[in-house]
Phi, psi and omega in degrees: 000322181300319179295321179295317178298318179297322179295314180296319179297322180293319179297317182292314185289333181273001187259100184294314184261359177086352185294318182294319181291323178296322176298318177297316181298315181298331181272323190234004182303324182296331179287328174294321178296316178298323179299321178295320181292319190263343184236090183298329183294325186250007185298323179288334176286328181279333187305320180298340183271356179290149177227144183218153163278157181212174183289346183246359189249001180061238181264009180261145176283156170227164177248171178295325178293319178294323177301312182296322179300328183266010183294143170286162180300322180295319181288329175298323178292325180292333182058045181227143169250119186265143175217160172229153181250156178183174178261097180089155186295316184297316180293322181295323178297335183283351185303130176300337178295327175294318178302317182293317182285331176297327179294335177265005182063033176264143174275144180234129176277146182255119174258109194254005177211159184305323180300324179301315183293318177297318181295314185289328177287328176292319180291316175064323177210158176227120187056237181263011188251132178278132176280118193237126176285111184291346181270006178268144177299130179080012181297327177213155184270113182266008178220051181295313182277161185295326180295311179297320180297316180295318179299319180293318179297318180294319179295320179296320178294316182294331182256014187301319180294319179293319179300315179299319181293315181297320179296326178286312185290328184251026187299333179277351184249326182227154179271337179198166177234132182227158174273140175240131176280347192259343176294128183248320183251325184276143176287333183200163177215151175253125177237157178266154173295169185304329181248014177283172184249132181298155179299326178297315181290325177299314180295320180298312181294324178294318178297322179296317181290324177294318180298331179274003178077023183256359182068216179285149179277111186292144174084351184285340180302327180291345180278348182265126187232064188291141176237133176265118176261134182242149181266108187295339183261002181280139181304324180297316179293319179298320180294314180298321180295320180295324179292316179296318180293321179295328179291330177058229183258023185277016176099184182301149177273115185260358181301118182300322180296316180297314181296323177292325177296319180297314180295321179293325175303313178294315182304312182293318178299319180294317181298313181289342178268003173110358179270167176248149179293129183291324181229090182303325181295315179294321178299315180298319179296321179296317181296314182296319181296324179283326177296321182270350183053038185223106183287356178291351174304324179233348183061010181190180174296134180284119180261142176286123179289346180283347180297140178213173180275356183274087184290341184273345181288134182274117177266071189286344174257029183227158173280004184249051181259017189269000000 
């Protein structure tokens, strides 16, 4: 291993513009990742040679050392390197977690394949910095200062009726609904609990079990702890909140258009957060009914035909893995 490390180090150090090393990385980078996963003794030696796309580098790669060089003072105090997972670069860039951290001027590394996620979790930290999945609930504190904290508390109070309704209506999909101060463009995002499993890893594990002829992996559904974060200043959230408040204490809201909007809010948040729609036909009907503003498309709330009573089955290719 030492000879291999010396060879890689020589390629990197002799490369003035970085082009030769990037060519090497594109050809052999996956073997360095596998080395980190399989060789605990040398994983810290291999880590400096890793390269990633990120939210601030466009089409250029960055390293963990370059990431640390560009840290804001606040992020240096946090001692965290943030990353998000996804299938392919374009999809990963769409993650609302990137949107939230961009608002704090934090750089986010993109893990675009299952091997990346396994590798980064094996590495767990680099130097004094913890490698942190930005799509996990509680990954970063969005209300450190008193002003942000007060704003979040006020928004949560103002949206309390809507939060209660969403938690009831989406109880099979999420464990809770929270206000986020950091979402700027998206109305909502789906994040996993601290010990939940990312959608990329869920799909990977499901494919592995299917390939082994075992079907779905039983019991894994309980490991998913999805949280729906909502943007209090987004027009969609404001509209839903006004409808819930207008309904007051007159009982459940039975309006099919409203109920379809709520489900569509979750569907879109799940999709942009890396999940796939469990029932594309039902999703399409919801979109068409709202586009036409005519509930006769379904004459009722559009129900996902994929719903079942088997709560333990992992719907890893679904937005309903919670």
